[in-house]
N, C-alpha and C positions, 0 to 999 in steps of 0.2 A: 553436224556437218564437218567431218574431219576426213582428210585425205592423207595417206601415207605413201611416200614415194621412196623406194629402195634403190640402191645402187651398190656397185663394188664387187659383185660376183665375177667369177671367171674360172679359168683353168689354171691349176697350180700343181706342181709336183709334190709328192709326199715330202713332209718336212718343211714345206714352204709356209708362207703367211698371206693372208688376205685381210682387208679391213672393209666391212660392210657399213653402209650408212643408211639411216632412215630419217627422212625429213617429213615432219608432220605440219599440216596447214589447216586452217579453219579456226573454230572456236575451241581453244585448248584450255582447260581449267588447270589451276596450279597444282592441284593434288591429283596425281595420276601415276600410273605404272606403265612403263614401256617394256617390251619383251621381244626376244627373238625365239622363234620356233623354226623347225626344219622338218622336211618330209622327203624321205627317199622313195624311189619308185616302188609301188606295191606295199608301202608301209604307212602307218598312221602318222599324223603330224604329232611331233613331240616338242615339248618345251626345252629350250636350251639355257636361257638366262633371263633374268628380270632386273629391272632397276626402277626404284621409286624416285619421285621428284626430289627427295632429300638425300638420294645417293645410296640407299640401301640396295644391296645386290644379292642375287641368288644364282647359283649355277647348278646344273645337273651334274652328276658325278663324272660323266665322260668329258665334260668341258672344264672342270676344275684344273687350274694350273696351266692351261693352254689358251683359254679364251678369256677376254676381258670385255665386259659391257660397260659403257660409259654414256654420258649424255651432256649436252649443252642446253640448259633450260631456256636461255634467251633466244635460242634458234629452234627450240622444240625438236631437236635432232638427237637421235640415239646412234650409237656405234657398236659394232661388235668386231674387236680385234681378235683374229684367229691365228694362232701360231702353232707350230709343229703339227701341221695338218696331216691327217691320215686318210686313206681311201674311204674308210667307213664314215668320214665326215661329208662325203658327197651326198648332196641333197638340194632341194629348193629351200631357201632360207626366207622366212616371212617375218616382217615386223608387225607388232601388235601394240595398240595403245588402249588402255582401259581407264576410264574416267566417268564419274557421275553415273555409274551403273551401266555404262555403254562401252562396247568394245568395237574396235575397228582393225581391219587387216590391210596390210600392204599387198602389192601384187606378187611379191616374191622375186628372188634373184637366184639364179643357178650358181651353185658352187660345185665344181668338179675337181677331185683330187686324184691324180694319176699316180701309179706305182712304177 
């Protein structure tokens, strides 16, 4: 019984920044992974970044150096700081939590980067 609520999406010009938030509620076990995915129109959903409960991070190549994933464990909240945004970053961004062999999705938040 986990719910993920995302926020922070919007419209931004190329080169700008956005910070996405994902608040998890319900029964959250200490050992878990939170992640951000994105899906552009007509494209498959792809992984962007992950972070473990002890702070280990992973980024897809296109996000390295521009995006930063972080979390506040006491609040069960994950963040994605996106800088130097490009039009190709335009997508619906989804939060995901995996713990105890179960995975949960957020509802998604739209990020649109204009040129």
